[in-house]
C-alpha positions in Angstrom: -44.3 18.7 -25.2 -42.8 19.6 -22.3 -42.7 22.9 -20.5 -40.5 24.2 -17.9 -40.3 27.1 -15.6 -37.4 28.7 -13.7 -37.1 31.1 -10.9 -35.6 32.4 -7.3 -36.5 33.8 -4.3 -35.1 34.6 -1.1 -36.6 32.5 2.1 -35.9 32.8 5.5 -37.5 30.8 8.5 -38.7 32.5 12.2 -40.8 29.4 12.9 -39.0 26.4 15.2 -39.0 23.6 13.1 -42.0 21.8 11.4 -42.5 18.2 12.6 -46.3 17.5 12.1 -47.0 16.5 8.5 -49.7 18.3 6.2 -49.3 21.5 8.8 -48.6 24.3 6.0 -49.6 27.2 7.9 -45.8 28.7 7.8 -45.4 27.6 4.3 -44.8 30.5 1.5 -46.7 30.4 -1.7 -44.9 30.6 -5.0 -46.7 31.4 -8.0 -45.9 30.6 -11.7 -44.9 33.5 -13.6 -47.1 31.4 -16.2 -49.2 28.6 -15.2 -49.2 25.2 -16.8 -52.0 23.9 -18.8 -55.0 22.7 -17.1 -54.2 19.1 -15.8 -50.9 18.9 -16.4 -48.8 17.0 -14.0 -46.0 19.3 -12.6 -42.9 18.6 -10.4 -40.8 20.9 -8.5 -37.1 21.0 -7.8 -35.7 23.7 -5.2 -32.2 23.9 -3.7 -30.6 26.4 -1.8 -28.1 28.7 -3.5 -26.2 30.4 -0.8 -24.4 29.8 2.1 -25.3 32.6 4.9 -26.3 30.4 8.3 -23.9 27.6 10.0 -27.2 25.1 10.2 -28.0 23.2 6.9 -31.5 24.4 5.9 -33.7 21.9 4.5 -36.7 22.6 2.2 -40.2 21.2 2.4 -42.6 21.7 -0.8 -46.1 21.2 -1.0 -49.6 22.0 -2.9 -47.5 21.4 -6.1 -50.2 22.4 -8.9 -50.2 24.0 -12.4 -50.3 27.5 -10.9 -47.6 27.3 -8.1 -46.3 25.8 -4.6 -46.2 26.1 -1.3 -42.4 25.9 0.1 -40.7 26.4 3.7 -37.5 26.2 4.9 -37.0 23.5 7.5 -33.8 23.3 9.3 -32.5 19.7 9.3 -33.8 18.2 12.4 -32.2 14.8 13.2 -31.8 12.6 16.5 -28.1 14.0 17.2 -28.5 17.4 15.3 -31.6 19.0 16.6 -32.1 22.5 15.5 -34.3 25.4 16.6 -35.6 26.0 13.3 -35.1 29.4 12.9 -32.6 30.4 9.7 -31.6 33.2 8.5 -31.9 34.7 4.4 -30.6 32.4 1.7 -31.5 32.1 -2.2 -33.4 29.7 -3.2 -33.8 28.4 -7.0 -36.1 26.4 -8.4 -37.4 24.8 -11.6 -40.8 23.3 -12.2 -41.6 20.3 -15.1 -44.2 18.6 -16.8 -44.3 15.1 -16.7 
């Protein structure tokens, strides 16, 4: 049987663009309101719900578990569109599902 949890949070970035894989020191921890059963395979989908900043805010997720996940706003960083990484407050909605 599939289980679904939902939520939202206010998120901003005061840090530069993170380009080092695996460095989650600037991520925010999100704890699920109810944990998934032990041993569950969990996937998380997150999307920015607002348009408060001029630059495109990307999202990074890490360490998804039965209890929660880590999330970070990381402005889009491309060859011709380099961002400083900082971004104002945006509302981020998320869903988490078992598979």
